[in-house]
C-alpha positions in Angstrom: -25.6 41.8 -34.8 -27.7 38.6 -35.1 -30.6 40.3 -36.7 -28.6 41.8 -39.5 -26.3 38.7 -39.8 -28.9 36.7 -40.7 -30.3 38.7 -43.6 -27.0 39.7 -44.6 -26.2 35.9 -45.1 -29.5 35.3 -47.0 -28.8 38.1 -49.2 -25.2 36.9 -49.7 -26.5 33.5 -50.7 -28.9 34.9 -53.2 -26.3 37.4 -54.9 -23.6 34.4 -55.1 -26.4 32.2 -56.6 -28.1 34.3 -59.3 -25.3 36.2 -59.9 -21.9 34.3 -59.3 -19.8 36.8 -61.5 -20.4 39.6 -59.2 -17.4 39.6 -56.9 -18.0 40.2 -53.1 -16.4 43.2 -51.3 -16.6 45.7 -48.8 -17.8 49.4 -49.7 -17.8 51.7 -46.9 -17.5 48.7 -44.5 -20.5 47.1 -45.8 -21.1 43.9 -47.8 -21.5 44.8 -51.7 -21.2 43.1 -55.0 -19.1 44.3 -57.7 -19.1 43.6 -61.7 -15.6 44.9 -63.2 -14.6 46.7 -59.7 -18.2 48.9 -59.7 -20.5 48.0 -57.1 -23.6 47.1 -58.4 -25.7 46.1 -55.1 -25.0 46.5 -51.3 -26.1 45.5 -47.9 -26.4 47.9 -45.2 -27.0 46.6 -41.8 -29.5 48.2 -39.8 -26.9 48.5 -36.6 -24.5 50.5 -38.8 -26.9 53.6 -38.8 -28.9 52.7 -36.0 -31.9 52.6 -38.0 -34.7 50.3 -37.7 -34.5 48.1 -40.9 -31.4 47.1 -43.0 -31.3 48.2 -46.4 -30.8 46.1 -49.9 -29.2 49.0 -52.2 -28.4 49.2 -55.7 -25.7 51.8 -57.2 -26.1 53.4 -60.5 -24.2 50.8 -62.3 -27.4 48.2 -62.0 -29.7 47.9 -64.6 -33.0 48.8 -62.8 -34.2 51.7 -65.1 -37.9 52.0 -65.5 -39.0 54.9 -66.6 -38.0 58.4 -65.4 -38.2 56.9 -61.6 -37.3 53.8 -60.0 -36.7 52.3 -56.5 -32.7 52.1 -55.7 -33.3 50.8 -52.1 -35.5 48.4 -50.1 -35.8 48.3 -46.5 -35.7 44.4 -44.9 -36.8 43.6 -41.6 -36.8 39.9 -42.2 -36.9 37.6 -45.3 -39.7 35.5 -46.3 -39.1 33.2 -49.6 -41.5 35.8 -51.4 -39.2 38.3 -50.4 -35.8 36.0 -51.4 -37.5 35.5 -54.7 -37.9 39.3 -55.5 -34.4 39.6 -54.3 -33.0 37.2 -56.8 -35.7 38.7 -59.7 -33.9 42.3 -58.8 -30.2 41.1 -59.0 -31.0 39.3 -62.1 -32.6 42.3 -63.5 -29.5 44.8 -62.0 -26.9 42.5 -63.7 -28.6 42.0 -67.1 
């Protein structure tokens, strides 16, 4: 659907700019980005599970570890410039 597509296209542009070495692919029917065949991050459209928000998720292959607990997915209902900056920083850290 258009709202999911608009967010997914922005996420795609951010990931491709920040981590061009990640390979775009589908993962369980969702857009995802992989390094050496392993999914690092993915976009889950709201419509796929009839949820009220889309999700940007990170697999255990992402380098987001911080202490003993950290977020591995983020709800997206829209994207502001500040949100896009946060996503870029998360993706950079995930592939570091």
